C-alpha positions in Angstrom: -5.0 82.4 -56.1 -7.8 80.2 -57.6 -5.3 78.9 -60.2 -2.9 78.0 -57.4 -5.6 76.0 -55.5 -6.6 74.2 -58.7 -3.0 73.3 -59.3 -2.5 71.9 -55.8 -5.9 70.1 -56.0 -4.9 68.5 -59.3 -1.4 67.6 -57.9 -3.1 66.0 -54.8 -4.4 63.0 -56.9 -0.8 61.9 -57.8 1.3 63.1 -54.7 0.7 63.0 -50.9 2.7 64.5 -48.2 5.9 63.3 -47.8 5.7 61.8 -44.4 3.0 59.3 -45.6 5.0 57.8 -48.6 8.8 57.6 -48.7 10.6 57.6 -52.0 14.0 55.8 -52.8 16.8 56.8 -50.4 19.5 55.8 -52.8 20.1 58.0 -56.0 17.8 57.5 -58.7 16.6 59.2 -61.9 13.3 60.2 -63.5 12.0 59.5 -67.0 14.1 62.6 -68.5 17.4 61.2 -67.0 17.6 63.9 -64.2 19.2 62.4 -61.2 17.6 62.8 -57.8 19.0 62.4 -54.1 16.1 62.2 -51.6 15.3 60.7 -48.2 19.1 60.1 -47.6 19.1 61.9 -44.2 20.0 65.5 -45.8 19.0 68.5 -44.2 17.7 71.7 -45.7 20.5 73.8 -47.1 23.0 71.1 -46.6 26.0 71.1 -49.1 26.2 67.8 -51.1 29.7 67.1 -52.7 29.7 64.7 -55.5 32.5 63.1 -57.1 32.6 63.0 -60.9 34.1 61.2 -63.8 35.4 64.5 -65.3 39.2 64.8 -65.1 40.5 68.0 -63.6 42.3 70.1 -66.3 44.6 73.2 -66.3 45.9 75.5 -69.0 49.7 75.7 -69.0 51.4 78.6 -70.6 54.7 78.1 -72.0 57.1 81.2 -71.3 59.5 82.9 -73.7 61.9 79.9 -73.2 59.3 77.2 -73.9 58.9 76.1 -70.4 55.8 75.8 -68.7 55.3 74.9 -65.0 52.5 72.8 -63.7 51.5 72.8 -60.1 49.7 70.0 -58.2 46.0 69.9 -58.4 45.5 71.6 -55.0 47.2 72.1 -51.7 45.5 68.9 -50.5 45.8 66.8 -53.7 49.4 65.8 -54.7 50.6 65.7 -58.4 49.4 62.3 -59.7 51.8 59.8 -61.1 50.8 60.5 -64.7 49.4 63.4 -66.5 48.2 64.2 -70.2 49.4 67.2 -72.1 47.2 68.0 -75.2 46.0 64.5 -74.9 49.6 62.7 -74.7 50.4 60.8 -71.7 53.3 61.7 -69.6 54.7 59.5 -66.9 55.5 61.9 -64.0 56.8 59.3 -61.9 59.7 58.5 -64.1 60.6 62.2 -64.9 64.1 63.3 -63.9 64.2 65.8 -60.9 65.4 69.1 -61.7 64.7 73.0 -61.2 62.9 75.5 -62.9 65.3 77.7 -64.8 64.9 81.4 -65.1 64.1 82.7 -68.5 65.9 86.0 -69.3 66.7 88.2 -72.3 70.1 88.0 -73.5 71.4 89.2 -76.8 68.0 90.0 -78.3 66.6 86.5 -77.4 65.3 84.7 -74.5 67.6 82.0 -73.1 67.1 79.6 -69.9 69.6 79.9 -67.2 69.9 76.0 -67.2 69.7 74.1 -70.4 66.6 72.1 -70.4 65.5 70.1 -73.4 62.9 67.6 -71.7 60.1 67.4 -69.3 61.2 67.1 -65.6 59.7 67.2 -62.0 60.9 69.5 -59.2 61.4 68.5 -55.5 58.3 70.5 -54.4 55.9 68.5 -56.4 55.7 70.8 -59.7 56.3 69.4 -63.2 58.3 71.4 -65.9 57.1 71.0 -69.3 58.9 71.7 -72.5 56.9 73.1 -75.5 56.6 75.8 -77.9 57.4 79.3 -76.6 54.4 81.6 -75.9 51.8 78.9 -76.5 49.4 77.0 -74.1 48.7 73.4 -73.4 45.7 71.6 -71.8 47.0 69.4 -69.2 44.8 66.7 -67.3 45.4 65.2 -64.0 45.1 61.4 -64.6 42.8 59.8 -62.1 42.0 63.2 -60.4 38.4 64.2 -61.1 36.4 67.3 -60.5 33.7 67.5 -57.8 30.5 69.3 -57.9 28.5 71.0 -55.2 24.8 71.1 -54.7 22.6 72.6 -52.0 19.6 70.7 -50.7 16.5 72.8 -51.1 13.7 73.8 -48.6 12.6 70.0 -48.6 16.0 68.7 -48.3 16.0 67.4 -51.8 18.8 67.5 -54.4 18.7 67.0 -58.2 21.1 67.4 -61.1 21.5 66.8 -64.7 19.1 67.7 -67.6 18.5 67.0 -71.4 21.0 70.0 -72.2 23.5 69.2 -69.4 23.4 65.6 -68.8 24.4 64.2 -65.3 28.1 62.8 -65.2 28.3 58.9 -66.4 29.5 58.2 -62.7 29.4 60.1 -59.5 30.2 59.4 -55.9 27.8 60.0 -53.0 28.4 59.2 -49.4 31.3 56.9 -50.2 29.5 54.9 -53.0 30.1 55.2 -56.6 27.0 55.1 -58.9 26.6 54.6 -62.8 24.0 57.0 -64.1 22.9 54.6 -66.7 22.0 52.0 -64.4 20.2 54.0 -61.8 16.5 52.9 -61.1 13.8 55.0 -62.6 11.4 56.5 -60.3 9.0 59.5 -59.9 10.7 62.1 -57.7 9.1 64.0 -54.8 7.9 67.4 -55.4 9.0 70.6 -53.3 5.9 73.2 -53.2 6.2 76.0 -50.8 8.8 74.2 -48.7 6.5 71.2 -48.3 7.4 67.8 -49.6 5.0 65.7 -51.8 5.9 62.3 -52.8 4.3 60.0 -55.3 0.9 58.5 -54.1 2.0 55.0 -55.5 
């Protein structure tokens, strides 16, 4: 208990109760590069969804006939007009429309019910990819980025990024896109026992 009281006493010389000295309302970073979102009208336990600059990727497995089927990123996000397959760009918009053939065993080998030799798209929004049978490819959805979810702590503060796991180069918050490298540097508030303390200066 004495040690805790001493720690709070030492802290009080640098920080004061949050109500007395607000910090930046827009995202900022501290001296270590960690990003903080504070005084932005968030509530305790609120889920904060950030857009990032990290493309969504998916592993596609080619079947015994060398055909892989790629679905849209999600039920709410349609297939983009372009994708990358192992780093090679594929123009989805210009692909011919077709159907995914069945792959069956015939005469000791697997064959497609419909001969297919090139990538195609389907009427329901999928993409058929042609590759080497029984292998995998990493497919990136061009222009479709991952989101990250954070929960505001007991002081309604959110922070993310560290030296070992840097914050994304850009991120979107409340409809605005920010570049991490150009964020202002400031001392963040501290949350101790559910009480917010902000820098005294």
